[in-house]
Backbone atoms as SQL, in Angstrom:
CREATE TABLE atoms (id INTEGER PRIMARY KEY, chain TEXT, resi INTEGER, resn TEXT, atom TEXT, x REAL, y REAL, z REAL);
INSERT INTO atoms VALUES
  (1, 'A', 1, 'MET', 'N', 17.119, 5.348, -10.576),
  (2, 'A', 1, 'MET', 'CA', 15.965, 5.340, -11.438),
  (3, 'A', 1, 'MET', 'C', 14.779, 6.028, -10.738),
  (4, 'A', 2, 'ASN', 'N', 13.952, 6.558, -11.703),
  (5, 'A', 2, 'ASN', 'CA', 12.844, 7.464, -11.305),
  (6, 'A', 2, 'ASN', 'C', 11.455, 6.910, -11.621),
  (7, 'A', 3, 'GLU', 'N', 11.275, 5.785, -10.985),
  (8, 'A', 3, 'GLU', 'CA', 9.942, 5.101, -11.339),
  (9, 'A', 3, 'GLU', 'C', 8.828, 5.925, -10.812),
  (10, 'A', 4, 'LYS', 'N', 7.768, 5.807, -11.297),
  (11, 'A', 4, 'LYS', 'CA', 6.504, 6.370, -10.948),
  (12, 'A', 4, 'LYS', 'C', 5.402, 5.382, -10.604),
  (13, 'A', 5, 'PHE', 'N', 4.592, 5.466, -9.638),
  (14, 'A', 5, 'PHE', 'CA', 3.472, 4.604, -9.318),
  (15, 'A', 5, 'PHE', 'C', 2.262, 5.417, -9.376),
  (16, 'A', 6, 'PHE', 'N', 1.132, 4.764, -9.533),
  (17, 'A', 6, 'PHE', 'CA', -0.109, 5.357, -9.682),
  (18, 'A', 6, 'PHE', 'C', -1.171, 5.236, -8.584),
  (19, 'A', 7, 'LEU', 'N', -1.658, 6.354, -8.137),
  (20, 'A', 7, 'LEU', 'CA', -2.740, 6.369, -7.043),
  (21, 'A', 7, 'LEU', 'C', -3.791, 7.267, -7.592),
  (22, 'A', 8, 'ASP', 'N', -4.986, 6.632, -7.824),
  (23, 'A', 8, 'ASP', 'CA', -6.120, 7.489, -8.216),
  (24, 'A', 8, 'ASP', 'C', -6.894, 8.054, -7.078),
  (25, 'A', 9, 'SER', 'N', -7.686, 9.066, -7.379),
  (26, 'A', 9, 'SER', 'CA', -8.415, 9.653, -6.255),
  (27, 'A', 9, 'SER', 'C', -9.329, 8.661, -5.597),
  (28, 'A', 10, 'ALA', 'N', -9.747, 7.671, -6.079),
  (29, 'A', 10, 'ALA', 'CA', -10.650, 6.626, -5.320),
  (30, 'A', 10, 'ALA', 'C', -9.756, 5.875, -4.329),
  (31, 'A', 11, 'LYS', 'N', -8.687, 5.426, -4.711),
  (32, 'A', 11, 'LYS', 'CA', -7.703, 4.771, -3.727),
  (33, 'A', 11, 'LYS', 'C', -7.385, 5.624, -2.702),
  (34, 'A', 12, 'LEU', 'N', -7.130, 6.997, -2.958),
  (35, 'A', 12, 'LEU', 'CA', -6.629, 7.947, -1.967),
  (36, 'A', 12, 'LEU', 'C', -7.744, 8.121, -0.976),
  (37, 'A', 13, 'ALA', 'N', -9.132, 8.261, -1.507),
  (38, 'A', 13, 'ALA', 'CA', -10.235, 8.400, -0.806),
  (39, 'A', 13, 'ALA', 'C', -10.394, 7.266, 0.166),
  (40, 'A', 14, 'GLU', 'N', -10.064, 6.108, -0.218),
  (41, 'A', 14, 'GLU', 'CA', -10.293, 4.873, 0.802),
  (42, 'A', 14, 'GLU', 'C', -9.280, 4.978, 1.813),
  (43, 'A', 15, 'ILE', 'N', -8.077, 5.436, 1.453),
  (44, 'A', 15, 'ILE', 'CA', -7.088, 5.571, 2.621),
  (45, 'A', 15, 'ILE', 'C', -7.525, 6.623, 3.576),
  (46, 'A', 16, 'LEU', 'N', -7.949, 7.721, 3.083),
  (47, 'A', 16, 'LEU', 'CA', -8.389, 8.730, 4.012),
  (48, 'A', 16, 'LEU', 'C', -9.570, 8.381, 4.947),
  (49, 'A', 17, 'ARG', 'N', -10.595, 7.665, 4.220),
  (50, 'A', 17, 'ARG', 'CA', -11.661, 7.021, 4.897),
  (51, 'A', 17, 'ARG', 'C', -11.379, 6.184, 6.009),
  (52, 'A', 18, 'PHE', 'N', -10.432, 5.225, 5.697),
  (53, 'A', 18, 'PHE', 'CA', -9.923, 4.266, 6.635),
  (54, 'A', 18, 'PHE', 'C', -9.276, 4.877, 7.917),
  (55, 'A', 19, 'TYR', 'N', -8.414, 5.892, 7.649),
  (56, 'A', 19, 'TYR', 'CA', -7.727, 6.422, 8.842),
  (57, 'A', 19, 'TYR', 'C', -8.456, 7.622, 9.261),
  (58, 'A', 20, 'ARG', 'N', -9.688, 8.050, 8.699),
  (59, 'A', 20, 'ARG', 'CA', -10.480, 9.172, 9.114),
  (60, 'A', 20, 'ARG', 'C', -9.544, 10.353, 9.156),
  (61, 'A', 21, 'LEU', 'N', -8.993, 10.732, 8.154),
  (62, 'A', 21, 'LEU', 'CA', -7.938, 11.796, 8.060),
  (63, 'A', 21, 'LEU', 'C', -8.525, 12.768, 6.869),
  (64, 'A', 22, 'LYS', 'N', -8.218, 13.963, 6.986),
  (65, 'A', 22, 'LYS', 'CA', -8.270, 14.897, 5.723),
  (66, 'A', 22, 'LYS', 'C', -6.997, 14.853, 5.181),
  (67, 'A', 23, 'ILE', 'N', -6.826, 15.303, 3.914),
  (68, 'A', 23, 'ILE', 'CA', -5.702, 15.386, 3.078),
  (69, 'A', 23, 'ILE', 'C', -4.596, 15.958, 3.790),
  (70, 'A', 24, 'VAL', 'N', -4.811, 17.138, 4.390),
  (71, 'A', 24, 'VAL', 'CA', -3.810, 17.851, 5.123),
  (72, 'A', 24, 'VAL', 'C', -3.181, 17.006, 6.141),
  (73, 'A', 25, 'GLU', 'N', -4.026, 16.230, 7.024),
  (74, 'A', 25, 'GLU', 'CA', -3.515, 15.421, 7.888),
  (75, 'A', 25, 'GLU', 'C', -2.654, 14.089, 7.419),
  (76, 'A', 26, 'LEU', 'N', -3.168, 13.624, 6.304),
  (77, 'A', 26, 'LEU', 'CA', -2.316, 12.556, 5.592),
  (78, 'A', 26, 'LEU', 'C', -0.957, 13.056, 5.166),
  (79, 'A', 27, 'ASN', 'N', -0.998, 14.263, 4.618),
  (80, 'A', 27, 'ASN', 'CA', 0.140, 14.960, 4.135),
  (81, 'A', 27, 'ASN', 'C', 1.121, 14.941, 5.336),
  (82, 'A', 28, 'GLN', 'N', 0.726, 15.442, 6.502),
  (83, 'A', 28, 'GLN', 'CA', 1.523, 15.587, 7.722),
  (84, 'A', 28, 'GLN', 'C', 1.975, 14.326, 8.128),
  (85, 'A', 29, 'LYS', 'N', 1.089, 13.374, 8.157),
  (86, 'A', 29, 'LYS', 'CA', 1.403, 11.994, 8.664),
  (87, 'A', 29, 'LYS', 'C', 2.550, 11.313, 7.857),
  (88, 'A', 30, 'ILE', 'N', 2.642, 11.333, 6.587),
  (89, 'A', 30, 'ILE', 'CA', 3.393, 10.751, 5.665),
  (90, 'A', 30, 'ILE', 'C', 4.600, 11.668, 5.119),
  (91, 'A', 31, 'GLY', 'N', 4.460, 13.072, 5.471),
  (92, 'A', 31, 'GLY', 'CA', 5.450, 13.905, 5.084),
  (93, 'A', 31, 'GLY', 'C', 5.422, 14.102, 3.621),
  (94, 'A', 32, 'ALA', 'N', 4.413, 14.099, 2.967),
  (95, 'A', 32, 'ALA', 'CA', 4.226, 14.219, 1.433),
  (96, 'A', 32, 'ALA', 'C', 4.595, 15.662, 0.998),
  (97, 'A', 33, 'LYS', 'N', 4.901, 15.816, -0.252),
  (98, 'A', 33, 'LYS', 'CA', 5.034, 17.158, -0.803),
  (99, 'A', 33, 'LYS', 'C', 3.662, 17.860, -0.549),
  (100, 'A', 34, 'ASN', 'N', 3.735, 19.209, -0.370),
  (101, 'A', 34, 'ASN', 'CA', 2.518, 19.791, 0.074),
  (102, 'A', 34, 'ASN', 'C', 1.279, 19.570, -0.834),
  (103, 'A', 35, 'ARG', 'N', 1.393, 19.782, -2.200),
  (104, 'A', 35, 'ARG', 'CA', 0.263, 19.787, -3.183),
  (105, 'A', 35, 'ARG', 'C', 0.067, 18.376, -3.704),
  (106, 'A', 36, 'GLU', 'N', 0.947, 17.489, -3.733),
  (107, 'A', 36, 'GLU', 'CA', 1.039, 16.156, -4.329),
  (108, 'A', 36, 'GLU', 'C', -0.326, 15.476, -4.115),
  (109, 'A', 37, 'LEU', 'N', -0.879, 15.273, -2.810),
  (110, 'A', 37, 'LEU', 'CA', -2.009, 14.571, -2.471),
  (111, 'A', 37, 'LEU', 'C', -3.277, 15.297, -3.025),
  (112, 'A', 38, 'TYR', 'N', -3.181, 16.649, -2.899),
  (113, 'A', 38, 'TYR', 'CA', -4.281, 17.508, -3.441),
  (114, 'A', 38, 'TYR', 'C', -4.597, 17.189, -4.839),
  (115, 'A', 39, 'GLN', 'N', -3.459, 17.148, -5.758),
  (116, 'A', 39, 'GLN', 'CA', -3.452, 17.012, -7.039),
  (117, 'A', 39, 'GLN', 'C', -4.146, 15.676, -7.320),
  (118, 'A', 40, 'ILE', 'N', -3.787, 14.606, -6.683),
  (119, 'A', 40, 'ILE', 'CA', -4.249, 13.306, -6.886),
  (120, 'A', 40, 'ILE', 'C', -5.747, 13.235, -6.376),
  (121, 'A', 41, 'SER', 'N', -6.083, 13.928, -5.375),
  (122, 'A', 41, 'SER', 'CA', -7.499, 13.854, -4.946),
  (123, 'A', 41, 'SER', 'C', -8.470, 14.551, -5.903),
  (124, 'A', 42, 'ALA', 'N', -7.947, 15.638, -6.527),
  (125, 'A', 42, 'ALA', 'CA', -8.638, 16.401, -7.484),
  (126, 'A', 42, 'ALA', 'C', -8.748, 15.720, -8.818),
  (127, 'A', 43, 'GLY', 'N', -7.961, 14.547, -9.183),
  (128, 'A', 43, 'GLY', 'CA', -7.857, 13.891, -10.340),
  (129, 'A', 43, 'GLY', 'C', -7.099, 14.615, -11.326),
  (130, 'A', 44, 'ASN', 'N', -6.120, 15.529, -10.806),
  (131, 'A', 44, 'ASN', 'CA', -5.215, 16.231, -11.777),
  (132, 'A', 44, 'ASN', 'C', -3.909, 15.418, -12.037),
  (133, 'A', 45, 'GLN', 'N', -3.727, 14.462, -11.015),
  (134, 'A', 45, 'GLN', 'CA', -2.430, 13.734, -11.067),
  (135, 'A', 45, 'GLN', 'C', -2.715, 12.310, -10.629),
  (136, 'A', 46, 'GLN', 'N', -1.969, 11.427, -11.137),
  (137, 'A', 46, 'GLN', 'CA', -2.060, 10.026, -10.533),
  (138, 'A', 46, 'GLN', 'C', -0.749, 9.423, -10.298),
  (139, 'A', 47, 'GLU', 'N', 0.239, 10.039, -10.722),
  (140, 'A', 47, 'GLU', 'CA', 1.555, 9.449, -10.416),
  (141, 'A', 47, 'GLU', 'C', 2.081, 9.817, -9.090),
  (142, 'A', 48, 'PHE', 'N', 2.747, 9.046, -8.449),
  (143, 'A', 48, 'PHE', 'CA', 3.397, 9.419, -7.228),
  (144, 'A', 48, 'PHE', 'C', 4.783, 8.598, -7.106),
  (145, 'A', 49, 'SER', 'N', 5.545, 9.326, -6.386),
  (146, 'A', 49, 'SER', 'CA', 6.975, 8.766, -6.273),
  (147, 'A', 49, 'SER', 'C', 7.226, 7.516, -5.448),
  (148, 'A', 50, 'ARG', 'N', 8.443, 7.029, -5.568),
  (149, 'A', 50, 'ARG', 'CA', 8.787, 5.782, -4.773),
  (150, 'A', 50, 'ARG', 'C', 8.916, 6.352, -3.387),
  (151, 'A', 51, 'ASP', 'N', 9.342, 7.512, -3.080),
  (152, 'A', 51, 'ASP', 'CA', 9.376, 8.109, -1.814),
  (153, 'A', 51, 'ASP', 'C', 8.087, 8.079, -1.050),
  (154, 'A', 52, 'MET', 'N', 6.990, 8.586, -1.853),
  (155, 'A', 52, 'MET', 'CA', 5.596, 8.484, -1.374),
  (156, 'A', 52, 'MET', 'C', 5.125, 7.174, -0.950),
  (157, 'A', 53, 'LEU', 'N', 5.480, 6.153, -1.917),
  (158, 'A', 53, 'LEU', 'CA', 5.243, 4.820, -1.539),
  (159, 'A', 53, 'LEU', 'C', 5.758, 4.305, -0.457),
  (160, 'A', 54, 'LYS', 'N', 7.059, 4.568, -0.278),
  (161, 'A', 54, 'LYS', 'CA', 7.620, 4.133, 1.136),
  (162, 'A', 54, 'LYS', 'C', 7.060, 4.766, 2.368),
  (163, 'A', 55, 'ALA', 'N', 6.830, 6.061, 2.112),
  (164, 'A', 55, 'ALA', 'CA', 6.115, 6.979, 3.219),
  (165, 'A', 55, 'ALA', 'C', 4.777, 6.332, 3.635),
  (166, 'A', 56, 'ILE', 'N', 4.038, 5.985, 2.659),
  (167, 'A', 56, 'ILE', 'CA', 2.667, 5.469, 2.842),
  (168, 'A', 56, 'ILE', 'C', 2.781, 4.102, 3.443),
  (169, 'A', 57, 'ALA', 'N', 3.788, 3.396, 3.061),
  (170, 'A', 57, 'ALA', 'CA', 4.046, 1.868, 3.638),
  (171, 'A', 57, 'ALA', 'C', 4.488, 1.971, 5.047),
  (172, 'A', 58, 'LYS', 'N', 5.245, 3.096, 5.292),
  (173, 'A', 58, 'LYS', 'CA', 5.886, 3.128, 6.736),
  (174, 'A', 58, 'LYS', 'C', 4.850, 3.703, 7.771),
  (175, 'A', 59, 'HIS', 'N', 4.130, 4.764, 7.300),
  (176, 'A', 59, 'HIS', 'CA', 3.252, 5.480, 8.073),
  (177, 'A', 59, 'HIS', 'C', 1.878, 4.902, 8.229),
  (178, 'A', 60, 'CYS', 'N', 1.468, 4.126, 7.284),
  (179, 'A', 60, 'CYS', 'CA', 0.141, 3.474, 7.059),
  (180, 'A', 60, 'CYS', 'C', 0.292, 2.090, 7.020),
  (181, 'A', 61, 'PRO', 'N', 0.703, 1.352, 8.041),
  (182, 'A', 61, 'PRO', 'CA', 1.068, -0.121, 7.859),
  (183, 'A', 61, 'PRO', 'C', -0.008, -0.994, 7.703),
  (184, 'A', 62, 'GLU', 'N', -1.262, -0.539, 7.833),
  (185, 'A', 62, 'GLU', 'CA', -2.439, -1.424, 7.634),
  (186, 'A', 62, 'GLU', 'C', -2.763, -1.449, 5.982),
  (187, 'A', 63, 'VAL', 'N', -2.199, -0.425, 5.346),
  (188, 'A', 63, 'VAL', 'CA', -2.353, -0.392, 3.857),
  (189, 'A', 63, 'VAL', 'C', -1.445, -1.276, 3.184),
  (190, 'A', 64, 'SER', 'N', -2.037, -2.067, 2.313),
  (191, 'A', 64, 'SER', 'CA', -1.164, -3.049, 1.563),
  (192, 'A', 64, 'SER', 'C', -0.364, -2.589, 0.431),
  (193, 'A', 65, 'PRO', 'N', 1.015, -2.573, 0.586),
  (194, 'A', 65, 'PRO', 'CA', 1.812, -2.141, -0.449),
  (195, 'A', 65, 'PRO', 'C', 1.452, -2.721, -1.823),
  (196, 'A', 66, 'TYR', 'N', 1.142, -3.959, -1.813),
  (197, 'A', 66, 'TYR', 'CA', 0.777, -4.629, -2.993),
  (198, 'A', 66, 'TYR', 'C', -0.544, -3.996, -3.720),
  (199, 'A', 67, 'TRP', 'N', -1.449, -3.718, -2.718),
  (200, 'A', 67, 'TRP', 'CA', -2.653, -2.975, -3.367),
  (201, 'A', 67, 'TRP', 'C', -2.267, -1.599, -3.914),
  (202, 'A', 68, 'LEU', 'N', -1.424, -0.883, -3.227),
  (203, 'A', 68, 'LEU', 'CA', -1.001, 0.475, -3.616),
  (204, 'A', 68, 'LEU', 'C', -0.401, 0.296, -5.025),
  (205, 'A', 69, 'ILE', 'N', 0.541, -0.530, -5.184),
  (206, 'A', 69, 'ILE', 'CA', 1.269, -0.764, -6.403),
  (207, 'A', 69, 'ILE', 'C', 0.374, -1.229, -7.662),
  (208, 'A', 70, 'THR', 'N', -0.492, -2.258, -7.238),
  (209, 'A', 70, 'THR', 'CA', -1.107, -2.963, -8.285),
  (210, 'A', 70, 'THR', 'C', -2.620, -2.595, -8.475),
  (211, 'A', 71, 'GLY', 'N', -3.201, -2.229, -7.323),
  (212, 'A', 71, 'GLY', 'CA', -4.607, -1.993, -7.303),
  (213, 'A', 71, 'GLY', 'C', -5.400, -3.224, -7.057),
  (214, 'A', 72, 'GLU', 'N', -4.596, -4.547, -6.895),
  (215, 'A', 72, 'GLU', 'CA', -5.457, -5.608, -6.710),
  (216, 'A', 72, 'GLU', 'C', -5.504, -6.160, -5.271),
  (217, 'A', 73, 'GLY', 'N', -6.354, -6.962, -5.018),
  (218, 'A', 73, 'GLY', 'CA', -6.618, -7.552, -3.692),
  (219, 'A', 73, 'GLY', 'C', -7.272, -6.545, -2.819),
  (220, 'A', 74, 'SER', 'N', -7.047, -6.618, -1.498),
  (221, 'A', 74, 'SER', 'CA', -7.610, -5.873, -0.477),
  (222, 'A', 74, 'SER', 'C', -6.864, -4.685, -0.118),
  (223, 'A', 75, 'MET', 'N', -7.346, -3.432, 0.273),
  (224, 'A', 75, 'MET', 'CA', -6.505, -2.359, 0.543),
  (225, 'A', 75, 'MET', 'C', -5.695, -2.716, 1.905),
  (226, 'A', 76, 'LEU', 'N', -6.362, -3.596, 2.756),
  (227, 'A', 76, 'LEU', 'CA', -5.635, -3.801, 4.133),
  (228, 'A', 76, 'LEU', 'C', -4.764, -4.950, 4.008),
  (229, 'A', 77, 'ALA', 'N', -3.531, -4.764, 4.528),
  (230, 'A', 77, 'ALA', 'CA', -2.696, -5.893, 4.460),
  (231, 'A', 77, 'ALA', 'C', -3.077, -6.904, 5.403),
  (232, 'A', 78, 'GLY', 'N', -2.884, -8.167, 5.144),
  (233, 'A', 78, 'GLY', 'CA', -3.191, -9.230, 6.012),
  (234, 'A', 78, 'GLY', 'C', -4.518, -9.757, 5.946),
  (235, 'A', 79, 'THR', 'N', -5.403, -9.279, 5.019),
  (236, 'A', 79, 'THR', 'CA', -6.656, -9.745, 4.867),
  (237, 'A', 79, 'THR', 'C', -6.726, -10.974, 3.855),
  (238, 'A', 80, 'ALA', 'N', -7.745, -11.830, 4.035),
  (239, 'A', 80, 'ALA', 'CA', -7.862, -12.964, 3.247),
  (240, 'A', 80, 'ALA', 'C', -7.776, -12.712, 1.751),
  (241, 'A', 81, 'ALA', 'N', -8.513, -11.586, 1.380),
  (242, 'A', 81, 'ALA', 'CA', -8.524, -11.294, -0.024),
  (243, 'A', 81, 'ALA', 'C', -7.238, -10.848, -0.451),
  (244, 'A', 82, 'HIS', 'N', -6.436, -10.107, 0.414),
  (245, 'A', 82, 'HIS', 'CA', -5.070, -9.646, 0.056),
  (246, 'A', 82, 'HIS', 'C', -4.146, -10.844, -0.056),
  (247, 'A', 83, 'HIS', 'N', -4.259, -11.850, 0.813),
  (248, 'A', 83, 'HIS', 'CA', -3.467, -12.944, 0.691),
  (249, 'A', 83, 'HIS', 'C', -3.641, -13.760, -0.587),
  (250, 'A', 84, 'ASN', 'N', -4.961, -13.886, -0.907),
  (251, 'A', 84, 'ASN', 'CA', -5.383, -14.583, -2.154),
  (252, 'A', 84, 'ASN', 'C', -4.797, -13.809, -3.239),
  (253, 'A', 85, 'ALA', 'N', -4.837, -12.551, -3.322),
  (254, 'A', 85, 'ALA', 'CA', -4.350, -11.652, -4.615),
  (255, 'A', 85, 'ALA', 'C', -2.816, -12.007, -4.545),
  (256, 'A', 86, 'VAL', 'N', -2.037, -11.919, -3.560),
  (257, 'A', 86, 'VAL', 'CA', -0.688, -11.990, -3.486),
  (258, 'A', 86, 'VAL', 'C', -0.258, -13.531, -3.953),
  (259, 'A', 87, 'ALA', 'N', -0.930, -14.365, -3.348),
  (260, 'A', 87, 'ALA', 'CA', -0.839, -15.971, -3.685),
  (261, 'A', 87, 'ALA', 'C', -0.982, -16.197, -5.096),
  (262, 'A', 88, 'SER', 'N', -1.979, -15.610, -5.822),
  (263, 'A', 88, 'SER', 'CA', -2.226, -15.908, -7.175),
  (264, 'A', 88, 'SER', 'C', -1.057, -15.344, -8.112),
  (265, 'A', 89, 'ASP', 'N', -0.502, -14.158, -7.688),
  (266, 'A', 89, 'ASP', 'CA', 0.633, -13.667, -8.468),
  (267, 'A', 89, 'ASP', 'C', 2.046, -14.082, -8.069),
  (268, 'A', 90, 'HIS', 'N', 2.216, -14.536, -6.863),
  (269, 'A', 90, 'HIS', 'CA', 3.527, -14.853, -6.294),
  (270, 'A', 90, 'HIS', 'C', 3.322, -16.200, -5.604),
  (271, 'A', 91, 'SER', 'N', 3.977, -17.181, -6.160),
  (272, 'A', 91, 'SER', 'CA', 4.019, -18.727, -5.654),
  (273, 'A', 91, 'SER', 'C', 4.691, -18.717, -4.413),
  (274, 'A', 92, 'THR', 'N', 5.428, -17.844, -3.967),
  (275, 'A', 92, 'THR', 'CA', 6.055, -17.842, -2.634),
  (276, 'A', 92, 'THR', 'C', 5.155, -17.343, -1.576),
  (277, 'A', 93, 'ALA', 'N', 3.942, -16.891, -1.841),
  (278, 'A', 93, 'ALA', 'CA', 3.145, -16.517, -0.739),
  (279, 'A', 93, 'ALA', 'C', 2.621, -17.725, 0.146),
  (280, 'A', 94, 'THR', 'N', 2.728, -17.579, 1.388),
  (281, 'A', 94, 'THR', 'CA', 2.224, -18.480, 2.332),
  (282, 'A', 94, 'THR', 'C', 1.354, -17.872, 3.367),
  (283, 'A', 95, 'VAL', 'N', 0.343, -18.591, 3.690),
  (284, 'A', 95, 'VAL', 'CA', -0.634, -18.209, 4.692),
  (285, 'A', 95, 'VAL', 'C', -0.717, -19.236, 5.745),
  (286, 'A', 96, 'THR', 'N', -0.718, -18.940, 6.958),
  (287, 'A', 96, 'THR', 'CA', -0.697, -19.944, 7.992),
  (288, 'A', 96, 'THR', 'C', -2.011, -20.661, 8.041),
  (289, 'A', 97, 'GLU', 'N', -1.962, -22.012, 8.009),
  (290, 'A', 97, 'GLU', 'CA', -3.091, -22.874, 7.972),
  (291, 'A', 97, 'GLU', 'C', -3.819, -22.896, 9.329),
  (292, 'A', 98, 'ASN', 'N', -5.189, -23.014, 9.465),
  (293, 'A', 98, 'ASN', 'CA', -5.904, -23.262, 10.714),
  (294, 'A', 98, 'ASN', 'C', -5.898, -22.166, 11.636),
  (295, 'A', 99, 'GLY', 'N', -5.530, -20.909, 11.170),
  (296, 'A', 99, 'GLY', 'CA', -5.620, -19.639, 11.960),
  (297, 'A', 99, 'GLY', 'C', -4.327, -19.585, 12.885),
  (298, 'A', 100, 'GLY', 'N', -3.492, -20.610, 13.063),
  (299, 'A', 100, 'GLY', 'CA', -2.490, -20.590, 14.052),
  (300, 'A', 100, 'GLY', 'C', -1.278, -19.595, 13.545),
  (301, 'A', 101, 'GLY', 'N', -0.624, -18.920, 14.457),
  (302, 'A', 101, 'GLY', 'CA', 0.529, -18.158, 14.110),
  (303, 'A', 101, 'GLY', 'C', 0.136, -16.951, 13.259),
  (304, 'A', 102, 'ILE', 'N', -0.851, -16.326, 13.548),
  (305, 'A', 102, 'ILE', 'CA', -1.385, -15.074, 12.781),
  (306, 'A', 102, 'ILE', 'C', -0.284, -13.985, 12.754),
  (307, 'A', 103, 'ILE', 'N', 0.439, -13.840, 13.708),
  (308, 'A', 103, 'ILE', 'CA', 1.424, -12.602, 13.881),
  (309, 'A', 103, 'ILE', 'C', 2.470, -13.052, 12.908),
  (310, 'A', 104, 'GLU', 'N', 2.909, -14.220, 13.110),
  (311, 'A', 104, 'GLU', 'CA', 3.930, -14.717, 12.163),
  (312, 'A', 104, 'GLU', 'C', 3.626, -14.659, 10.854),
  (313, 'A', 105, 'SER', 'N', 2.448, -15.074, 10.543),
  (314, 'A', 105, 'SER', 'CA', 2.018, -15.041, 9.077),
  (315, 'A', 105, 'SER', 'C', 1.926, -13.518, 8.499),
  (316, 'A', 106, 'GLN', 'N', 1.541, -12.555, 9.354),
  (317, 'A', 106, 'GLN', 'CA', 1.569, -11.256, 9.004),
  (318, 'A', 106, 'GLN', 'C', 2.795, -10.707, 8.832),
  (319, 'A', 107, 'GLN', 'N', 3.741, -11.011, 9.795),
  (320, 'A', 107, 'GLN', 'CA', 5.229, -10.639, 9.506),
  (321, 'A', 107, 'GLN', 'C', 5.808, -11.145, 8.341),
  (322, 'A', 108, 'ALA', 'N', 5.460, -12.290, 7.996),
  (323, 'A', 108, 'ALA', 'CA', 5.975, -12.925, 6.805),
  (324, 'A', 108, 'ALA', 'C', 5.432, -12.241, 5.574),
  (325, 'A', 109, 'THR', 'N', 4.179, -11.857, 5.543),
  (326, 'A', 109, 'THR', 'CA', 3.559, -11.106, 4.480),
  (327, 'A', 109, 'THR', 'C', 4.237, -9.673, 4.430),
  (328, 'A', 110, 'ILE', 'N', 4.499, -9.034, 5.488),
  (329, 'A', 110, 'ILE', 'CA', 5.162, -7.640, 5.425),
  (330, 'A', 110, 'ILE', 'C', 6.576, -7.869, 4.858),
  (331, 'A', 111, 'ASP', 'N', 7.283, -8.988, 5.305),
  (332, 'A', 111, 'ASP', 'CA', 8.603, -9.180, 4.752),
  (333, 'A', 111, 'ASP', 'C', 8.588, -9.375, 3.231),
  (334, 'A', 112, 'ARG', 'N', 7.566, -10.223, 2.854),
  (335, 'A', 112, 'ARG', 'CA', 7.481, -10.612, 1.462),
  (336, 'A', 112, 'ARG', 'C', 7.059, -9.479, 0.565),
  (337, 'A', 113, 'LEU', 'N', 6.092, -8.562, 1.028),
  (338, 'A', 113, 'LEU', 'CA', 5.849, -7.405, 0.289),
  (339, 'A', 113, 'LEU', 'C', 6.821, -6.390, 0.205),
  (340, 'A', 114, 'SER', 'N', 7.777, -6.280, 1.294),
  (341, 'A', 114, 'SER', 'CA', 8.820, -5.360, 1.263),
  (342, 'A', 114, 'SER', 'C', 9.752, -5.939, 0.198),
  (343, 'A', 115, 'ARG', 'N', 10.013, -7.104, -0.033),
  (344, 'A', 115, 'ARG', 'CA', 10.841, -7.741, -1.038),
  (345, 'A', 115, 'ARG', 'C', 10.159, -7.398, -2.399),
  (346, 'A', 116, 'ILE', 'N', 8.807, -7.491, -2.578),
  (347, 'A', 116, 'ILE', 'CA', 8.208, -7.132, -3.795),
  (348, 'A', 116, 'ILE', 'C', 8.408, -5.769, -4.073),
  (349, 'A', 117, 'ILE', 'N', 8.186, -4.961, -3.177),
  (350, 'A', 117, 'ILE', 'CA', 8.382, -3.350, -3.414),
  (351, 'A', 117, 'ILE', 'C', 9.788, -3.111, -3.897),
  (352, 'A', 118, 'GLU', 'N', 10.770, -3.725, -3.305),
  (353, 'A', 118, 'GLU', 'CA', 12.146, -3.469, -3.691),
  (354, 'A', 118, 'GLU', 'C', 12.300, -3.997, -5.157),
  (355, 'A', 119, 'LYS', 'N', 11.714, -5.256, -5.495),
  (356, 'A', 119, 'LYS', 'CA', 11.908, -5.714, -6.888),
  (357, 'A', 119, 'LYS', 'C', 11.201, -4.704, -8.000),
  (358, 'A', 120, 'LEU', 'N', 10.030, -4.206, -7.475),
  (359, 'A', 120, 'LEU', 'CA', 9.167, -3.375, -8.462),
  (360, 'A', 120, 'LEU', 'C', 9.820, -2.038, -8.471),
  (361, 'A', 121, 'THR', 'N', 10.562, -1.604, -7.407),
  (362, 'A', 121, 'THR', 'CA', 11.162, -0.213, -7.714),
  (363, 'A', 121, 'THR', 'C', 12.537, -0.271, -8.235),
  (364, 'A', 122, 'ARG', 'N', 13.103, -1.285, -8.536),
  (365, 'A', 122, 'ARG', 'CA', 14.463, -1.350, -9.197),
  (366, 'A', 122, 'ARG', 'C', 14.261, -1.108, -10.662);
């Protein structure tokens, strides 16, 4: 299947700002096609491939794949706003109570989002 995902120039700018990178540096970091990020940045293109989604998720682990796919919640994985957005759409979302087990909670979120990405990309 050849699904396409959408990344507008504003979301791309947020990622660049967060990592303090230029487009050429992000291209190198994720191994993107040479012109794809430039086209998105210029507003000439919004589609990006499943491979780019996987590359961003792999090389930019702080960026929420859920946010990348839907534009909802926080850009950063593991934030309260992100958990709330995921929980509102997915009843299986769990956030550790009383701040305990933060690492376990984050790992559970990563695992859950990986499953969501797989479902959405099928």
